[in-house]
N, C-alpha and C positions, 0 to 999 in steps of 0.2 A: 323376174316372174319366170317360172319353169313352164316347160311345154305341157307338163301334167295338169298344173294349175289352170293354164289357158284353156286346155281341153276340157277340163271339169266345168269351168265357168260357162264355156260355149254349150256344153251339153244341158247344163241346168237351164240356160236361156232358151234353147231350142225346145226343150221338154216342156217348158211353161207355154210356149207358143203352140205347140202341138196339142197340148191338153185343152187349151182355150178353143180349138177348133173341133174337138170332139162333141158329137151330139149326145152321147151318153158318158157323162163325165165320172159317175160313180163306179166302184169296183176296182179291182187290180188290173183288169185286162186292158183298159184304157190307158192307165199309167204305164204298164209294160211296154205297150205299143209304142207310145209317145217317147219313152225313154229309149228304146231300141232304134226308132227312127232317128232320134237326136244323136245318139252314139255313133251311128253309121255316117250320118252326114257331117258331124264335127270332125271325125277322123279323117274322112274323105278331104274335107276343106284343109286339113293340115298336111295333105299330100299323100296319105296312106292309100294304097290300091284297094279296090274292092275285093280282090282275091284274098288279100292279107287279112282284111277285115272279116270276111266270110269264115276264113280258117280259124282266126281267133275266136270269134263268136260261136263256132261250130254250127254255122248255118250254111245252107246251100248257096253258091253264089248267085244264082238266079233270083233267090228271095232277097237277097241283100241288094241286088241290082234293082229290083222291083221297089223296095223300101225306100231306096234313096231317091228314085223317080218320084214316088208319091210324097216324100217329104219335101223335095224341091217344089213340086206343084203346090203343096199346101202353103209353102211360104210365098209363092207368087201370088196366090189368091189374097193373101193378107194385105200385101202392098197396093 
C-alpha cells in the first residue's frame, strides 16, 4: 500500500468524523472545512511539517496551526 493511498484513506476517515461533529451539515462550507482539517491532520500524522502543509495548501501557517489544533480537539471530544 502506498503512502498516497494510506493518506487518502485517513483523510476520508477523518472527514467523515469531522462532518459528524458539524452542527450544520448542509452546504459545501461544512464539507470544505471538514476536508481541510482532515487533510492537514492526516498529513501531519505522516510526519509532514505544518510549514510544508501551509505552503502546499497556500494557507497562512497560523491558520494551519489553528485548524490542526481544532481538529485534534474534535477527535478528543469523540473519544
